[in-house]
C-alpha positions in Angstrom: 0.0 0.0 0.0 1.4 3.4 -1.0 0.5 6.6 0.9 1.3 10.2 0.0 1.5 11.1 3.7 0.6 9.8 7.1 -2.9 10.3 8.3 -3.8 9.8 12.0 -7.4 8.9 12.7 -9.7 7.2 15.1 -11.0 4.7 12.6 -9.5 2.2 10.2 -11.1 1.4 6.9 -10.4 -2.0 5.4 -11.8 -4.1 2.6 -11.2 -5.2 -1.0 -12.0 -4.1 -4.5 -13.5 -6.5 -7.1 -14.9 -6.3 -10.6 -18.5 -7.2 -11.5 -17.5 -10.9 -11.9 -16.0 -11.1 -8.4 -12.3 -10.9 -9.6 -10.0 -9.0 -7.2 -8.4 -5.9 -8.6 -4.9 -5.2 -7.4 -3.3 -1.8 -7.9 -6.6 0.0 -7.9 -6.2 3.7 -6.9 -8.4 4.8 -4.0 -8.8 8.6 -3.4 -9.8 9.4 0.2 -11.8 12.7 -0.1 -11.5 14.0 3.4 -7.7 13.8 3.5 -7.2 14.2 -0.3 -4.8 11.3 -0.3 -4.4 8.4 -2.7 -4.0 4.8 -1.6 -3.5 1.6 -3.8 -4.9 -1.9 -3.3 -2.2 -4.5 -2.7 -1.5 -7.6 -4.9 -4.6 -9.4 -3.6 -6.9 -6.4 -4.2 -7.2 -5.6 -0.5 -6.6 -2.3 1.3 -6.5 -0.8 4.8 -5.9 2.7 6.0 -6.9 5.1 8.8 -9.7 7.7 8.5 -10.8 10.5 10.8 -14.5 9.8 10.7 -16.7 6.7 10.8 -18.0 7.5 7.3 -16.1 9.0 4.4 -16.1 9.1 0.6 -13.7 7.4 -1.7 -13.2 7.4 -5.5 -11.9 4.3 -7.2 -10.0 4.5 -10.5 -8.4 1.9 -12.7 -7.7 1.6 -16.4 -10.5 -0.1 -18.3 -13.1 0.6 -15.5 -15.6 3.3 -14.7 -14.5 5.7 -12.0 -16.6 5.0 -8.9 -17.4 7.5 -6.1 -18.6 5.6 -3.0 -19.6 6.4 0.6 -17.9 4.0 3.0 -18.3 3.0 6.7 -15.4 2.0 8.8 -17.4 -0.1 11.2 -17.1 -3.2 9.1 -14.9 -4.4 6.1 -16.2 -3.1 2.9 -16.5 -4.8 -0.5 -16.2 -2.3 -3.3 -17.1 -3.1 -6.9 -16.0 -1.6 -10.2 -17.7 -2.0 -13.6 -15.7 -2.3 -16.9 -16.0 0.9 -18.9 -17.5 1.0 -22.4 -14.1 2.4 -23.5 -12.2 -0.3 -21.6 -12.2 -2.6 -24.5 -10.4 0.1 -26.5 -7.5 0.4 -24.0 -5.2 -1.7 -26.1 -6.1 0.1 -29.4 -3.3 2.0 -31.0 -2.9 5.5 -29.5 -1.9 8.8 -31.0 1.5 10.4 -30.6 0.1 13.8 -31.4 -3.4 15.3 -31.8 -4.7 18.6 -33.2 -8.0 19.3 -31.4 -11.2 19.2 -33.5 -9.2 18.4 -36.7 -10.7 15.6 -38.8 -8.3 12.7 -39.3 -7.7 11.6 -42.8 -3.5 2.7 -45.1 -1.5 0.3 -44.6 -0.2 -0.7 -41.1 3.3 -1.9 -41.9 6.2 -1.1 -44.0 8.5 -4.0 -44.8 12.2 -4.1 -45.5 13.3 -7.7 -46.1 11.7 -9.5 -43.2 11.8 -6.5 -40.8 8.5 -4.6 -39.9 7.9 -1.0 -39.1 4.7 0.9 -38.4 3.7 3.1 -41.3 3.7 6.7 -40.2 1.7 9.7 -41.4 3.6 13.0 -41.2 2.1 15.8 -39.2 0.6 18.4 -41.5 0.7 22.2 -41.7 -2.2 23.5 -39.5 -3.9 26.9 -39.7 -4.0 28.5 -36.3 -7.3 30.3 -36.9 -9.0 26.9 -37.4 -7.1 24.7 -34.9 -5.0 26.6 -32.4 -4.7 23.7 -29.9 -2.4 20.8 -30.5 -1.0 18.1 -28.1 1.7 15.5 -28.3 3.0 12.7 -26.1 6.5 13.0 -24.6 8.6 9.8 -24.4 12.2 8.9 -24.2 12.4 6.3 -26.9 15.7 6.6 -28.9 15.7 3.4 -30.8 15.3 4.9 -34.2 18.7 6.7 -34.2 20.8 3.6 -33.6 18.7 1.6 -36.0 19.2 4.3 -38.7 22.9 4.2 -37.9 22.9 0.4 -38.5 21.6 0.8 -42.0 24.0 3.6 -42.9 27.0 1.7 -41.6 25.9 -1.2 -43.9 26.0 1.4 -46.8 22.2 0.9 -47.2 19.4 3.3 -47.6 17.1 3.5 -44.6 13.5 2.3 -44.7 11.4 5.5 -44.5 9.3 4.3 -41.6 12.3 3.3 -39.6 13.0 7.1 -39.3 11.2 8.7 -36.3 12.5 12.2 -36.4 11.8 13.0 -32.7 13.8 10.0 -31.6 16.8 11.1 -33.7 16.7 14.5 -32.1 16.3 13.3 -28.5 19.0 10.6 -28.9 21.5 13.3 -27.8 19.7 14.6 -24.7 20.3 18.2 -25.9 19.8 21.4 -24.0 19.4 19.8 -20.5 18.7 22.3 -17.8 18.2 21.2 -14.2 14.7 22.0 -12.9 14.4 24.3 -9.9 14.5 22.5 -6.5 11.2 20.7 -5.8 10.1 20.8 -9.4 9.8 17.7 -11.6 10.2 19.5 -14.9 11.6 22.7 -16.5 10.4 24.2 -19.8 12.3 26.6 -22.0 11.7 27.8 -25.6 13.6 29.5 -28.4 12.4 31.1 -31.6 14.8 31.0 -34.6 15.0 31.0 -38.4 14.4 27.9 -40.4 17.4 26.7 -42.3 15.3 24.8 -45.0 12.6 27.4 -45.5 13.3 31.1 -45.5 9.6 32.0 -45.0 9.3 30.1 -41.8 10.7 30.1 -38.3 11.5 27.2 -35.9 10.1 27.1 -32.3 12.2 24.9 -30.0 10.4 23.7 -26.9 12.6 21.9 -24.4 11.4 19.9 -21.4 14.1 18.8 -18.8 13.3 16.2 -16.1 14.8 16.3 -12.6 17.8 14.0 -11.9 17.5 11.3 -9.2 20.4 10.6 -6.9 21.0 6.9 -7.5 22.4 6.5 -4.1 19.2 7.6 -2.5 16.8 6.0 -5.1 14.5 3.3 -3.9 15.5 -0.3 -4.5 15.1 -1.8 -7.9 13.4 -5.1 -8.8 14.6 -6.0 -12.3 13.5 -9.1 -14.3 15.7 -9.7 -17.4 13.5 -11.4 -20.0 16.1 -12.7 -22.5 15.3 -14.2 -25.9 17.6 -17.3 -26.3 15.8 -18.7 -29.3 17.6 -20.0 -32.4 17.3 -16.6 -34.2 19.5 -15.1 -31.5 22.5 -17.2 -32.4 24.5 -14.5 -34.1 27.2 -12.2 -32.8 25.1 -9.0 -32.9 22.2 -10.7 -31.0 22.6 -12.9 -27.9 26.4 -12.3 -27.4 25.8 -8.6 -27.6 22.9 -8.8 -25.1 25.1 -10.9 -22.7 27.7 -8.2 -22.8 25.1 -5.5 -22.4 23.5 -7.1 -19.3 26.8 -7.7 -17.7 27.6 -4.0 -18.0 24.2 -3.2 -16.3 24.8 -5.7 -13.5 28.1 -4.0 -12.5 26.1 -0.9 -11.5 23.6 -2.7 -9.3 23.4 -1.9 -5.6 23.1 -4.4 -2.8 19.4 -3.3 -2.3 18.6 -4.1 -5.9 17.6 -7.6 -7.0 17.7 -9.4 -10.4 15.8 -12.3 -11.8 16.3 -13.9 -15.2 13.6 -15.5 -17.3 14.6 -17.0 -20.7 12.7 -18.3 -23.6 13.9 -20.4 -26.5 12.0 -23.6 -27.2 10.5 -23.3 -23.8 10.1 -20.7 -21.0 12.0 -21.0 -17.7 13.3 -19.1 -14.7 17.1 -19.1 -15.3 18.0 -17.2 -12.2 15.9 -16.8 -9.0 15.8 -13.3 -7.4 19.4 -12.4 -6.5 20.8 -9.4 -4.6 22.8 -6.9 -6.6 25.6 -7.6 -4.1 26.1 -11.0 -5.7 27.3 -9.7 -9.0 29.5 -12.7 -9.8 26.6 -15.1 -9.6 24.4 -12.9 -11.9 27.1 -12.4 -14.4 28.0 -16.1 -14.5 24.3 -16.9 -15.1 24.3 -14.5 -18.0 27.5 -15.9 -19.5 26.1 -19.5 -19.5 23.1 -18.6 -21.8 23.0 -20.3 -25.2 20.7 -19.9 -28.2 18.3 -22.6 -29.5 14.7 -23.4 -30.2 11.6 -21.3 -31.3 10.3 -18.1 -29.8 7.4 -18.4 -27.4 7.4 -14.6 -26.6 3.9 -14.3 -25.3 4.2 -17.0 -22.6 7.6 -15.6 -21.7 6.2 -12.2 -21.1 3.5 -13.7 -18.9 6.2 -15.5 -16.9 8.4 -12.5 -16.5 5.5 -10.3 -15.2 4.6 -13.1 -12.8 8.1 -13.1 -11.4 8.1 -9.3 -11.2 4.8 -9.3 -9.3 5.9 -11.9 -6.8 9.1 -9.9 -6.0 7.3 -6.5 -6.2 9.0 -3.8 -4.1 6.4 -1.2 -2.8 7.7 2.3 -3.6 10.6 0.8 -5.6 11.5 0.5 -9.3 9.9 -2.6 -10.7 10.7 -3.3 -14.3 10.8 -6.1 -16.9 13.6 -5.7 -19.4 12.8 -7.6 -22.6 15.8 -8.2 -24.9 15.0 -9.7 -28.3 15.0 -9.3 -32.1 11.2 -9.2 -31.7 10.6 -12.3 -33.9 7.9 -14.1 -31.8 6.6 -17.2 -33.5 4.8 -19.2 -30.9 1.6 -18.2 -29.1 0.1 -14.8 -29.5 2.4 -13.1 -32.0 0.5 -10.1 -33.5 1.1 -6.6 -32.3 -2.6 -6.3 -31.3 -2.6 -9.5 -29.2 0.7 -8.5 -27.5 -0.5 -5.0 -26.9 -3.7 -6.4 -25.2 -1.5 -8.6 -23.0 0.8 -5.7 -21.9 -2.1 -3.4 -21.3 -3.4 -5.9 -18.8 0.0 -6.6 -17.2 0.9 -3.0 -16.7 -1.9 -2.7 -14.1 0.5 -4.5 -11.7 2.7 -1.4 -11.5 5.6 -3.1 -13.3 7.2 -1.1 -16.1 8.6 -2.5 -19.3 11.9 -1.7 -21.1 12.5 -3.2 -24.6 16.0 -3.7 -25.9 16.1 -4.6 -29.6 18.9 -6.3 -31.5 19.6 -7.9 -34.8 18.8 -7.4 -38.5 17.0 -9.1 -41.3 14.1 -10.4 -39.1 14.0 -7.4 -36.7 10.5 -6.5 -35.6 10.7 -2.8 -34.7 6.9 -2.5 -34.7 6.5 -5.2 -32.0 9.0 -3.7 -29.6 7.8 -0.1 -30.2 4.2 -1.2 -29.5 5.1 -3.2 -26.3 7.2 -0.4 -24.8 4.4 2.1 -25.4 1.7 0.0 -23.8 4.0 -1.1 -20.9 4.6 2.4 -19.5 8.2 2.0 -20.6 10.9 2.8 -23.2 12.6 1.2 -26.1 16.2 1.2 -27.3 18.0 -0.5 -30.2 21.5 -1.9 -29.5 23.5 -2.0 -32.7 26.8 -2.4 -30.9 28.4 -2.6 -27.4 28.9 1.2 -27.4 25.2 1.7 -27.6 24.7 -0.8 -24.8 27.2 1.2 -22.7 25.2 4.4 -23.4 21.8 3.0 -22.6 22.6 0.8 -19.6 25.5 2.6 -18.0 25.9 6.2 -19.0 22.1 6.8 -19.2 21.2 4.2 -16.6 18.8 6.4 -14.6 17.3 7.9 -17.8 16.5 4.4 -19.0 15.4 2.6 -15.8 14.2 5.1 -13.3 11.1 7.1 -14.2 10.2 10.4 -12.7 6.8 10.9 -14.3 4.1 8.9 -16.3 1.5 9.8 -18.8 3.4 12.9 -19.8 1.9 15.1 -22.6 2.2 18.7 -23.8 -0.5 21.0 -25.1 0.2 24.2 -27.0 -2.3 26.9 -27.8 -0.9 29.1 -30.5 -1.6 32.8 -30.7 -3.3 33.6 -34.0 -2.0 37.2 -33.8 1.5 35.9 -33.9 1.4 32.6 -35.8 -0.6 31.8 -39.0 0.4 28.2 -39.4 2.4 25.5 -37.5 3.7 22.0 -38.0 5.1 19.7 -35.4 8.3 18.0 -36.6 8.3 14.3 -35.8 5.9 12.7 -33.2 4.1 11.3 -36.3 1.2 9.0 -35.8 0.8 5.4 -36.8 -1.6 5.1 -39.8 -3.8 2.7 -37.9 -4.2 5.1 -35.0 -5.3 7.9 -37.4 -7.8 5.7 -39.1 -9.5 5.0 -35.8 -11.7 8.0 -34.9 -11.9 6.8 -31.3 -8.1 6.7 -30.8 -6.8 9.0 -28.1 -3.5 10.6 -27.2 -1.3 8.4 -25.0 1.2 10.1 -22.7 4.7 8.9 -22.3 7.1 7.8 -19.5 10.0 10.2 -18.7 13.1 9.0 -17.0 15.5 10.8 -14.6 17.6 13.5 -16.2 16.0 13.3 -19.6 15.8 16.2 -22.0 13.0 16.1 -24.6 13.1 18.6 -27.4 10.2 19.3 -29.7 10.5 21.5 -32.8 7.7 23.3 -34.5 7.9 24.9 -38.0 5.8 28.0 -37.9 4.7 30.6 -40.4 4.3 34.2 -38.8 1.0 35.9 -39.0 0.3 38.1 -42.0 -1.0 41.0 -40.0 2.2 41.6 -38.0 5.7 40.5 -37.8 6.7 38.5 -34.7 7.9 41.1 -32.3 10.1 40.5 -29.2 7.8 39.8 -26.2 4.8 38.7 -28.3 3.2 35.5 -27.0 3.8 32.7 -29.5 2.0 29.9 -27.6 0.6 29.0 -24.2 1.9 25.7 -23.0 0.6 23.1 -20.5 2.7 20.1 -19.5 0.5 17.4 -17.9 1.9 14.4 -16.0 1.5 12.0 -13.2 4.2 11.0 -10.6 4.6 7.2 -10.1 1.4 5.6 -8.7 -0.2 8.9 -8.0 -3.3 9.3 -10.2 -3.5 13.0 -9.4 -2.7 14.8 -12.6 -0.1 17.6 -12.3 0.2 20.6 -14.7 3.1 22.9 -15.4 2.3 26.1 -17.4 4.7 28.0 -19.6 4.4 30.9 -22.0 6.6 30.8 -25.2 7.4 34.3 -26.2 9.1 35.8 -29.3 12.8 35.7 -28.3 13.8 35.4 -31.9 17.5 34.9 -32.9 18.9 33.8 -36.3 19.9 30.2 -36.4 23.6 31.1 -36.3 23.1 33.0 -33.0 21.2 30.5 -30.9 22.7 28.0 -28.6 24.8 25.5 -30.5 22.9 22.5 -29.2 19.7 23.9 -30.7 21.4 24.6 -34.0 22.7 21.0 -33.9 19.1 19.8 -33.3 18.0 21.6 -36.4 20.7 19.7 -38.4 19.4 16.4 -36.9 15.8 17.3 -37.8 16.8 18.1 -41.4 18.8 14.9 -41.6 15.7 12.9 -40.4 13.3 14.7 -42.7 15.6 14.1 -45.7 15.9 10.4 -44.9 12.1 10.3 -44.7 11.9 12.1 -48.1 9.5 14.5 -46.4 7.2 16.6 -48.5 7.8 19.4 -46.1 11.5 19.8 -46.5 12.4 22.8 -48.7 15.8 24.2 -49.8 17.5 21.3 -47.9 20.4 19.3 -49.3 23.3 17.3 -48.0 25.9 20.1 -48.1 23.5 22.3 -46.0 22.9 19.6 -43.5 26.6 18.9 -43.3 27.5 22.6 -42.9 25.1 23.1 -40.0 26.1 19.9 -38.3 29.8 20.6 -38.6 29.4 24.2 -37.3 27.4 23.3 -34.3 28.6 19.8 -33.2 30.5 19.9 -29.9 34.1 18.9 -30.6 34.4 17.0 -27.3 31.1 15.1 -27.6 31.7 11.7 -29.3 28.0 11.2 -30.2 27.7 14.6 -31.9 30.9 14.1 -33.8 29.7 10.6 -34.8 26.6 12.2 -36.2 28.6 14.4 -38.5 30.2 11.3 -39.9 26.8 9.7 -40.4 25.8 12.8 -42.4 28.8 12.3 -44.6 28.0 8.6 -44.9 24.4 9.3 -45.8 25.4 11.9 -48.4 27.5 9.2 -50.2 24.7 6.7 -50.1 21.8 9.0 -51.1 23.9 10.9 -53.7 24.7 7.6 -55.5 28.4 8.0 -55.0 29.0 4.5 -53.8 30.0 1.7 -56.1 26.9 -0.1 -57.3 27.9 -3.4 -55.7 27.9 -1.8 -52.3 24.5 -0.2 -52.4 21.8 -1.5 -50.2 18.8 -3.0 -51.9 15.4 -1.7 -50.9 12.6 -4.3 -51.0 9.3 -3.0 -52.1 6.6 -2.5 -49.4 4.0 -5.3 -49.3 
């Protein structure tokens, strides 16, 4: 049971929460009106807490169920019931990454490259402020697209268009991080500048920085490694890479942390029972002994991993399943829809999900992206050991320790200052757009993360943007951990215009990354852009002492060679037609 603060009272309310079929409902949120405090039912669906009066009012809330407001009496145990909501059956439906309010939504679900699958994306459009001034988008910390793009370019191959998620490319670098003020979860800043690829437009950069957690003072972690050891993983860039990656992670465990290992390959089994982080040699040895063979029963493996995580659940701690695979499930429920429904149910336990993707040829980006989003988690692609070091060591707290859930941002543009806007990246899946009932789904933000959003805007006809003018009013909505109380941070983006060459170098670098991604996507919205321009901006803004930024400059040069047809014909990647 989780309490926001202690309440001392004369009475003690106890009972349980069930659905209309008599099934107990663990991790149901209970809001006590008199004290304005949230409680949560335990793993058996039971609860108990003090109240100051013999009767009180509580509100029950849970995904997939109607919110219930009930008067309770502390003189006897209470049995509270919740009814499934009409929208509950849609909880696992594809959700939107961005949403323009009141705008009508306009395909195919997948793009294929060899045997790899990617969700088809629909680029965000130019939107007239006079018609649709309000727009929202989900903030998340997925960065898988950048390292996957890098994999293709390193193979001297063109990149599948739908493998390019521009916001993930930009946020791979954690640019423009600014520590929030003490006591605050987030900090927002904005900058207006010129647009390098369209002289008629400006760029509005909006940066959200999350507070950093002190790992030494962070609550214990309960980590379940769910490792694919099926036959498809028997390649150097798959299971051996994952073994090295997890061993790096283990070296940073604390004695208060614990690790369990569940494997699947032919069958599903618990490879390592819960083990203290103090016993690193035992954990590392268990990882080293893994071998690949058999088919891929991913669905039953996910169920087993969550069962282990729930049995070893740490109240108030970090509870996370880390799924490591090429995503090629071939036994049991294998479709994205079936797996999304499974994860949607399992996340009610309070266990988060991190997905680590590896491999090529049969890599299922769409599955891992969908699972991470539904599991209140994040997703990274490991193309080499350096990326593993970045994700699991350098950015450990960003990857594994969340500071807020269901994070989304809403902007209301000022029609006196802005005529038209377009959000770069955060593009929606085509199947989500096709469903008129689909909703915006907030993201999970980890400790010390910087999320940068870029809008391409056209100034209003009636007046030039003047310093001090309000460009947009911003609301950042989020929840903290198991607290269902929604928090809001407000910010006003004003006209603080500077030319692109005069803004902070990290923002200028972000514009180069955005141009790079839009060019790889063959975007219809990119104008006056070419590889020499991208290269010039990247070279003039990249931090000379930052390895990742310097590596990006090399990737721009690499892409220029590939996309300008300057490579020998025998080395070009072959693009397989979409099915």
